[in-house]
C-alpha positions in Angstrom: -2.5 -7.7 23.8 -4.4 -4.7 24.8 -7.7 -5.2 23.0 -11.0 -7.0 23.3 -12.1 -9.4 20.5 -15.9 -9.7 20.2 -17.6 -11.9 17.6 -21.2 -11.7 16.5 -23.0 -13.7 13.8 -25.1 -10.7 12.9 -22.3 -8.1 12.5 -18.7 -7.9 11.5 -16.2 -8.9 14.2 -15.4 -5.8 16.3 -12.0 -5.0 17.6 -11.8 -2.4 20.3 -8.3 -0.9 20.7 -5.9 1.9 19.9 -4.6 2.4 16.4 -1.7 0.0 15.5 1.7 1.6 15.6 3.8 1.7 12.4 1.0 0.2 10.4 2.2 1.4 7.0 5.7 0.3 7.7 4.6 -3.1 8.7 2.4 -3.6 5.7 5.1 -2.4 3.3 7.6 -4.8 4.9 5.1 -7.7 4.5 4.6 -6.7 0.8 8.3 -6.5 0.2 8.9 -9.9 1.8 6.1 -11.5 -0.1 7.5 -10.3 -3.4 11.1 -11.3 -2.6 13.1 -14.0 -4.5 12.3 -17.6 -3.7 8.8 -16.8 -2.4 6.7 -17.6 -5.4 4.3 -19.6 -3.2 3.8 -16.5 -0.9 3.2 -14.0 -3.8 -0.5 -14.6 -3.6 -0.4 -12.9 -0.2 1.4 -9.8 -1.5 -0.7 -6.6 -1.2 -2.6 -5.7 -4.3 -5.0 -2.8 -4.4 -7.9 -5.1 -3.6 -6.1 -6.4 -0.5 -5.2 -2.9 0.6 -8.9 -2.0 0.4 -9.9 -5.2 2.3 -7.4 -4.4 5.0 -8.7 -0.9 5.7 -10.1 -2.1 9.0 -6.5 -2.1 10.4 -6.0 1.5 9.3 -9.2 2.5 11.0 -7.6 1.4 14.3 -9.5 -1.8 14.7 -6.5 -4.1 15.0 -5.7 -5.1 18.6 -2.7 -3.0 19.8 0.5 -5.0 20.1 4.0 -3.6 20.7 7.1 -5.6 21.1 10.8 -4.8 21.0 11.4 -7.8 18.7 10.5 -6.7 15.1 10.2 -10.4 14.0 7.4 -11.0 16.5 5.7 -7.8 15.6 5.8 -8.6 11.9 4.5 -12.1 12.6 1.6 -10.6 14.7 0.6 -8.2 12.0 0.9 -10.9 9.3 -1.3 -13.3 11.2 -4.0 -10.7 11.9 -4.0 -9.8 8.2 -4.5 -13.4 7.2 -7.2 -13.8 9.9 -9.1 -10.9 8.4 -8.7 -12.2 4.9 -10.1 -15.5 5.9 -13.1 -14.0 7.7 -16.1 -14.0 5.4 -19.8 -13.0 5.9 -22.3 -15.4 4.3 -26.1 -14.9 3.9 -26.9 -18.4 5.1 -24.3 -19.0 7.9 -23.4 -15.6 9.2 -19.6 -15.3 9.6 -17.3 -18.1 8.7 -13.5 -18.6 8.8 -12.5 -19.8 5.3 -9.7 -22.4 4.8 -8.5 -21.0 1.4 -7.9 -17.5 0.2 -8.4 -18.4 -3.5 -11.4 -20.5 -4.6 -10.4 -24.2 -4.9 -12.6 -26.9 -6.4 -12.3 -29.2 -3.3 -13.5 -26.6 -0.8 -16.8 -26.7 0.9 -19.4 -24.0 0.8 -18.0 -20.5 1.1 -14.4 -21.8 0.6 -14.5 -23.6 4.0 -13.1 -27.1 4.6 -15.2 -29.7 2.8 
């Protein structure tokens, strides 16, 4: 990885790096895979307009640069960074937290964290 990951409880996580290569191709591939047959449990991760807006930080070049000859590894890397971002939430009382669930569930703790 050629990037530095810095966390601050007072501000959004900052990623210092070059813009990700083939970003749009990678996100389109993730969306197509999530909408494929037999993936009903994954459909909640498919890109909707809301998720596209939430994932704008990657388009801004804030995703740590990763290049690999193996497309499967590159897709897995991009997918995991996307999920990491979606699970990062700023709260008024606790600063930044990493949530356990993307959708609100009744057994979750405060801010959708582990109870």
